[in-house]
N, C-alpha and C positions, 0 to 999 in steps of 0.2 A: 598625788600633786592635784588639787582642786581645780575644777573647770574655771573657776571665778579666779584664780590664780593664773592661770594660765593665760584669760582674756587679759586682764593686767598686764604679763611681762610681754606680750605679745604688743598691745597698746605701746609700751614704754619702749619697744622695738624698733615700733613704726615712727617714734617720734625721732629717735636715735638716727634713724635711718635719712630719714627725713634731712634732719639737720647735717647728717654724713653726707649725703647725694647735694644737698645746695652750696656747700663748701668746696666738692667735687666739680660741679659744675662753674660756678666761680673761677675756679684756678683753673680748667679746661679753657672756658672762655678770654681767661686773660692772657693763656698763648696765642690767642687769633689776634692781637694785635698789632705783630709787625710783619706777619705774611698780609693782611688787610691792607697795612699801609704799604706795602712794595705792591699788591694789584692796584691800588687809587693811585700811586705814582707810573705805573705803567700805563695805566688808563690817561694819566695827564699828558705824559711822554707822547703816548700813539696821537691824541690830538694834536699836539704840536706840530706832530711830524706829518699828521695829515694837511695841517694849517701850510707847513713850510712847503709840502709836494704841490699843493695848490698855487701857493705865490711861484713857485718854479714853474708849474705848468703857465702861468700868468708872462712871468717873465721872459719865458723861452719864445714864446709867442710875440712879444713886444720887441725884444732886441736880439733874438738870436745868438748871445754871444757871451763872456766869461760870468757876469752874476750868475746867470742862470746854473752854471756848473755848480759854483760854490754853494748856492741854496740848494741845490739837488743832493751836495754831499751832506749837509748839513741835517737834511731831511730823511736821508740814508740812515745815518749816525743815531739819530734819535730815534729812528723806528727801531733800529736793533736793539737797542739800550730798553725801549719799553718793553720789546719781546721777549728780552732775557729778564728783566725784573718781573714780567707776566707770568712767564712759567715758572722761575724760580718759587715766587709767591704761592702760586696753585701748585707747585709740587710739596711745597712745604705745607699745605691746606690741607693736602689730602694725609700728609703723615698724622694729622691730629684726630686724635680719638676722642669725641667728644659724649661718648657712653660714660656712665658714672658706673664703671667696672667694678671698684671697691664696695660700694653699697650694693650692687648685685649679687657678690659673691657673698658678701655677709648676708643680705636679706635667703638666698639660697641655703646657708649654713644654720642660719636661726629656724628656717621653715623646717629645715630637717629633722633639725634638735625638736622642735615642739610636734613634727609627725612622729618620730621615734618616741617621745614622750607619750604622747594619746595612744600610740599602738601598744606601750607596755602597759600602761594603765588598761586596756580592755583586753590585753590578755590576763594580766591580774585578775581583773574580775570575772573573765570567764572560767577563770582556774579556781577562783572562790566560790562559784555558781554550780560547778562540776562536784568540787566535795561535797 
C-alpha cells in the first residue's frame, strides 16, 4: 500500500471516528439528565428544609408551643428526602461513564492495523533490498 493511500485512509478513519465520538458523547450526556434533575431537586428540598428549620427556631423562641414541633417535623422530613435524592442522584452520576469507549477502542484497532501494514511494507522493502 502506498503512503498516500495510508494517509488518505487514516484521514477517513479520523473523520469517521470524530463522528462516532460525537454521537457517543451526545448519548452519554443524555444519560445525565435524570441524575442532574434529582440533584437539583435535592438542592431545592434542602433549601426548603433549611428555611423551615430557621422558621422552627423562630417559632420556638416566640411561642414555645406545638406549632414549632410541627414545623420541625416538616423540616426534618424535607431534609431526609432531600438527602436521599441527593445521594441517589450522585450515586447514579458516579455510575455514568462519559468517556467515548467505543471510539477509543476503534481508534486503537485502526492504529494497530495501520501500524501492522506499515511494518509489513517496511519488512517487504528490506527483503527486496537484501535480495
